[in-house]
N, C-alpha and C positions, 0 to 999 in steps of 0.2 A: 626083420622082415626078409633080408637075404638068406639067413640060414633057414628060416621056416618055409618060405614060399618059392625062392628063386636059387635054391642050392646048386641047380644044375649050371649056374654061371660060374661057380668055383670049384665044384666037385672034381677032385683028381687033378687039378691045375695048380701051378706053382704061382702063388699070389704075391703081388707087391701091393703095399697099402700105403696111401697117402693119408696122414691123420694128425691129429694132437689130442690135447686133453679134452676136446668137445666130443670125440668119438667114443660115447658111452651109450650103454643100453641098462635100463632098470628090468630086472626080472620081475616075476608075479609077486615076489615077497617085498620088492622095493630096494633090494640090493643093487648096487652100480657096478657094471662090469664094462671094462674098455673093449672096444672092437678088436684091439689087438689081442687081448687075452681070448676072447671068444674064437677068433680065427686060428689063433695059435693052438689052442687045446682041441678044436673040433677034429674028429677023427677023418672026416672026408676033404679036408682043406690042408694045404701045404703053404703055409705063410712063409715066405723065403726073403722078403726084404721089406723095410719101412722107410718112409720118406717124410721127413718132417719140415714143416713151413716156417715162417717168421715165428718167433717165440719158442721154436723147437717142438720136439715130439711131445714132451710133457708140459709144455706152456710156461716154462721157467725162465727163459731169456727175455730180457728187457727189448721193448719195441725199438726197432732199427738196428739191434746188436746182431752181429754176424753169428751164425750158428754153426759149429763143426760137425762134420759126420763123425759117428761113433758106432758103438755097439750097445744095443739096449740091455741093460743089465737084468731085466726080468725074464727076456726070451733068448738072449744071446744072439739075436738077429742084428743083421747090419742096418744102421740108420744112416740114410743118405740125406744130407742136409740139402734143402731147397732155398735156403736163406744164408748163403755163404759165398763160396766161389762159384756156385751156379746156382740158377733159379729154375732151370728146366732139367728134367732127367737126362742124363746122358746115355749112350748106347751101352756104356759099361755098367752104368747103374741099373739098367733094364735086363742085362744079360741074365738068361735063365728065368725071367719073369714071363708068365703066359697069360696073365690077366691083370690089370692094374686098376684097383679100386681106390675111390677118394671118399673119405667120411670126415668132414669137418662141418661143422655147423657156422652159418655166416649170418650177418645181420641186415644184409640187402643194401650196403652202402658202397659206392665206388672206391673209396680210399681205404678200404681194408684189402690186405694182400692176399687173403686165402682165396678168393675165386679166381685172382689172376695166376696164383701158383696152379691152381685146377687147370686153367686154359693152356699153360705151358706143358703140363703133364698130359693134357690131352692131345697136344701137338706131337710130344715125344713118343707116345703111345702110337698114335697113327703112323708116325714115321718108321716105327719099329714093327708095325702090323700087329700090335697087341691090343685086344679088345679093352675099352675104358669103361668102367661103371661107376656112376655116381651113387652113393647111398645117401640119399636125400634126406633133408631135416626141414621143418618148417622155419620160416623166418620169425624169430621170437620178438622182434621190435615191430612187427606188422607187415604183412606184404600188400596191404590194399591201399598205401598211400605211396605215391611217386612225386618226388620233389626235386628242385634244383636244376642248374644247367647241364646241359648235355655236353660231354667231352669233346671238344674239337680234336680230331685225330692227330692233328699236328702237334699237340701237346701230350700225346699218348706217353705214359710212364708205367712204372710197376705199381702205381697206385691209381690206375686208370688206364686200361690197355685199349679198350674200344669205346665208341661212341654211345654211352649209356648216361642216364641222368645221375646226378650226385646219390640221390636216394633211389635206387632202382628197384628195391622191393622184392627182388627175385631170389628164390632159393638157388643154392649151387645147381641143382638139377635143371632149373628153369635157365639159369645163365649158361649152362652147357649147351643146352639146346639152342639158345639165342646165337651164342658165338659159332656153333658149328653151322646153323642154317643161314645167319645173316652176315658174318664176317668171314666164313670159310675156314675157320680155325680148327 
């Protein structure tokens, strides 16, 4: 949808992308392409940096394992780890980035780290004066069921940064709006 309907958000800009193995698109023939490849090869987009969450950019790291920054073998772009020495993009990581995209599918539960990585990236982008765009995806587990206790902010961690239910049912885009609107992050 971004490249078809909202290319204006990235056209001619130096783009950073927070993503993992769930950032994929099927074409009309059913072939799967990663968002990384689509942005990297698009003639009007300059993809300059990748940011990988828990499990790494390609989803190969085990849960909880620290992920190192590296270079993406397919594109030659720097991959900044957001699940190693830092979980929030630093000003150095964002140097030269003019718009930061987030493209990770989530399942709408508080204890998965992907949306919390997103909220930290949102904060870093705001601090750097960089637009932040969520490439939203449906919740594959169902977004119409909300269950469980609401997190007491006193116990906030990286598997629950804000007071939301255990199963919040929100897509990343909905969570981004909630966090920005209700928690000022």
